[in-house]
C-alpha angles and dihedrals in degrees: 000000000000122000115262090243097059110108116249093246092057089052090054089050093054093046090050090054092051091048090050093056091049094050092047092050091050091051090053091049092050090047091055092049092055106094128212089278092052130090117319112274101175130069119250120233089260096054110103094207114048092184139011113270118249132240092270087070089072105084111247092223091054090052094047091048092052097036111027111209091011123182122198102242100172133026116166137153138174146140120295133186105302088339150068120238139196131180130193128187126189123183136175098206094129099035095113124249098354119107110262117258133177135201122195121189123188125190125191120181105196117208132209109263121255092256088054091231100115117044123217091243090054090049090050093048091051091050091052089048092054092050091049094049090053094041090057087072091054098050098266121178131198124256105210092186090065097044142287094286099041118119142183128202144154110296095203130014116271100029127274095112138050131192126208121195123189140153139227110189105299094349122099117196127192125188121192119187136170148118148152124318092222141333095297093078099248113142120244114257114268090247092060091046089049095051090048093050094047092047093053091044093050092050091048093048091057090066097045 
């Protein structure tokens, strides 16, 4: 249970972190159930990323800038369908007097299918295309600094969060950022969330 004084946005951030752990654990369990004849779980020689990067890939200074006093509340990874995934969640819910913020980074390294017909890069491009086509309905805008197919959009209705999605070869990266404006629980404007998410994504992309 969360203390009654914790702003509603902070509560959602904590619940999101818990949900992330549950989803990641389910993905690991599903990956272990797949046998040798199931979906591809290993990268092909032509796949640039043989595994999803870990949380250490996200620059510490970028995390601290976006989420002052951040704590890593969730760090999970596991095999997915024709892919390897990793998720990291940082929050500053218990950082003292600062307004609570949260940063959620999702990595998916897509692998060439077992038949060798669809490359990991093609799968990643298709996934980004799907995100973009949906995002257009939510007022998404391009992020040229992260690639021709990168987009940013509202992460939740009504502002407060923003989500960036971009690709590097067969790797799809999604960065979700948001929080409260101050201690009264009002969400930060979308523009501020967007700038924060893009900044973290750009710093992260430099090291990929």
